[in-house]
TORKOL-4160 file (C-alpha; in steps of 0.2 Angstrom, whole numbers, padded with zeros to 4 digits, m for minus):
99
<pt num="1" X="m0002" Y="m0002" Z="m0002"/>
<pt num="2" X="0007" Y="0015" Z="m0004"/>
<pt num="3" X="0009" Y="0029" Z="0012"/>
<pt num="4" X="m0008" Y="0041" Z="0012"/>
<pt num="5" X="m0013" Y="0057" Z="0021"/>
<pt num="6" X="m0026" Y="0066" Z="0027"/>
<pt num="7" X="m0027" Y="0082" Z="0033"/>
<pt num="8" X="m0038" Y="0088" Z="0048"/>
<pt num="9" X="m0046" Y="0106" Z="0054"/>
<pt num="10" X="m0046" Y="0102" Z="0071"/>
<pt num="11" X="m0051" Y="0120" Z="0077"/>
<pt num="12" X="m0048" Y="0137" Z="0077"/>
<pt num="13" X="m0050" Y="0150" Z="0087"/>
<pt num="14" X="m0053" Y="0168" Z="0088"/>
<pt num="15" X="m0043" Y="0178" Z="0075"/>
<pt num="16" X="m0030" Y="0191" Z="0084"/>
<pt num="17" X="m0030" Y="0202" Z="0068"/>
<pt num="18" X="m0033" Y="0200" Z="0048"/>
<pt num="19" X="m0016" Y="0193" Z="0045"/>
<pt num="20" X="m0022" Y="0178" Z="0059"/>
<pt num="21" X="m0040" Y="0177" Z="0047"/>
<pt num="22" X="m0032" Y="0178" Z="0032"/>
<pt num="23" X="m0019" Y="0161" Z="0037"/>
<pt num="24" X="m0035" Y="0154" Z="0045"/>
<pt num="25" X="m0045" Y="0155" Z="0027"/>
<pt num="26" X="m0031" Y="0147" Z="0018"/>
<pt num="27" X="m0028" Y="0134" Z="0030"/>
<pt num="28" X="m0048" Y="0131" Z="0031"/>
<pt num="29" X="m0046" Y="0127" Z="0010"/>
<pt num="30" X="m0034" Y="0112" Z="0016"/>
<pt num="31" X="m0048" Y="0105" Z="0026"/>
<pt num="32" X="m0049" Y="0086" Z="0020"/>
<pt num="33" X="m0036" Y="0088" Z="0012"/>
<pt num="34" X="m0029" Y="0069" Z="0005"/>
<pt num="35" X="m0009" Y="0067" Z="0001"/>
<pt num="36" X="m0007" Y="0054" Z="m0008"/>
<pt num="37" X="0012" Y="0051" Z="m0005"/>
<pt num="38" X="0025" Y="0054" Z="0005"/>
<pt num="39" X="0032" Y="0065" Z="m0011"/>
<pt num="40" X="0016" Y="0074" Z="m0010"/>
<pt num="41" X="0014" Y="0078" Z="0008"/>
<pt num="42" X="0034" Y="0087" Z="0009"/>
<pt num="43" X="0023" Y="0099" Z="m0006"/>
<pt num="44" X="0009" Y="0100" Z="0005"/>
<pt num="45" X="0017" Y="0107" Z="0020"/>
<pt num="46" X="0031" Y="0117" Z="0009"/>
<pt num="47" X="0015" Y="0122" Z="0002"/>
<pt num="48" X="0007" Y="0127" Z="0018"/>
<pt num="49" X="0024" Y="0136" Z="0021"/>
<pt num="50" X="0025" Y="0148" Z="0009"/>
<pt num="51" X="0008" Y="0155" Z="0009"/>
<pt num="52" X="0007" Y="0158" Z="0027"/>
<pt num="53" X="0026" Y="0167" Z="0023"/>
<pt num="54" X="0019" Y="0175" Z="0009"/>
<pt num="55" X="0004" Y="0182" Z="0019"/>
<pt num="56" X="0018" Y="0188" Z="0033"/>
<pt num="57" X="0023" Y="0198" Z="0019"/>
<pt num="58" X="0008" Y="0206" Z="0014"/>
<pt num="59" X="0006" Y="0213" Z="0031"/>
<pt num="60" X="0020" Y="0220" Z="0036"/>
<pt num="61" X="0016" Y="0230" Z="0050"/>
<pt num="62" X="0009" Y="0214" Z="0060"/>
<pt num="63" X="0022" Y="0203" Z="0070"/>
<pt num="64" X="0024" Y="0188" Z="0061"/>
<pt num="65" X="0015" Y="0169" Z="0065"/>
<pt num="66" X="0023" Y="0154" Z="0071"/>
<pt num="67" X="0020" Y="0139" Z="0061"/>
<pt num="68" X="0025" Y="0122" Z="0068"/>
<pt num="69" X="0021" Y="0105" Z="0061"/>
<pt num="70" X="0027" Y="0094" Z="0073"/>
<pt num="71" X="0025" Y="0076" Z="0081"/>
<pt num="72" X="0020" Y="0066" Z="0095"/>
<pt num="73" X="0021" Y="0048" Z="0089"/>
<pt num="74" X="0030" Y="0050" Z="0073"/>
<pt num="75" X="0014" Y="0043" Z="0067"/>
<pt num="76" X="0003" Y="0057" Z="0064"/>
<pt num="77" X="0007" Y="0077" Z="0061"/>
<pt num="78" X="m0001" Y="0092" Z="0072"/>
<pt num="79" X="0000" Y="0111" Z="0062"/>
<pt num="80" X="0000" Y="0126" Z="0072"/>
<pt num="81" X="m0002" Y="0141" Z="0067"/>
<pt num="82" X="m0010" Y="0157" Z="0076"/>
<pt num="83" X="m0031" Y="0151" Z="0079"/>
<pt num="84" X="m0028" Y="0136" Z="0068"/>
<pt num="85" X="m0023" Y="0118" Z="0073"/>
<pt num="86" X="m0025" Y="0103" Z="0063"/>
<pt num="87" X="m0016" Y="0087" Z="0061"/>
<pt num="88" X="m0009" Y="0074" Z="0046"/>
<pt num="89" X="m0014" Y="0059" Z="0049"/>
<pt num="90" X="m0005" Y="0044" Z="0044"/>
<pt num="91" X="m0018" Y="0033" Z="0033"/>
<pt num="92" X="m0012" Y="0016" Z="0040"/>
<pt num="93" X="m0025" Y="0004" Z="0032"/>
<pt num="94" X="m0035" Y="0006" Z="0016"/>
<pt num="95" X="m0055" Y="0003" Z="0015"/>
<pt num="96" X="m0060" Y="m0002" Z="0000"/>
<pt num="97" X="m0077" Y="m0001" Z="m0006"/>
<pt num="98" X="m0090" Y="m0013" Z="m0015"/>
<pt num="99" X="m0092" Y="m0006" Z="m0035"/>
């Protein structure tokens, strides 16, 4: 089975400012994303990093909001950035449906 991953937004808190709201809106668009390989997972994380950096550049007067992607279990990874919280789940078993 090819490694697959699933991103689920766990929740968000009140936005601190317009920059935080913009980051939250972007991360919300990723909710429910299926990531089909380890290479795609690297691209997914890089796309998030690039977009957060772009948003930081668009709001030079605001203090940058740290982006953190980390793992306690070495299986699933947690994402935090400002008011957004999410998890990248490692899909351990593939389920098939009848055709």
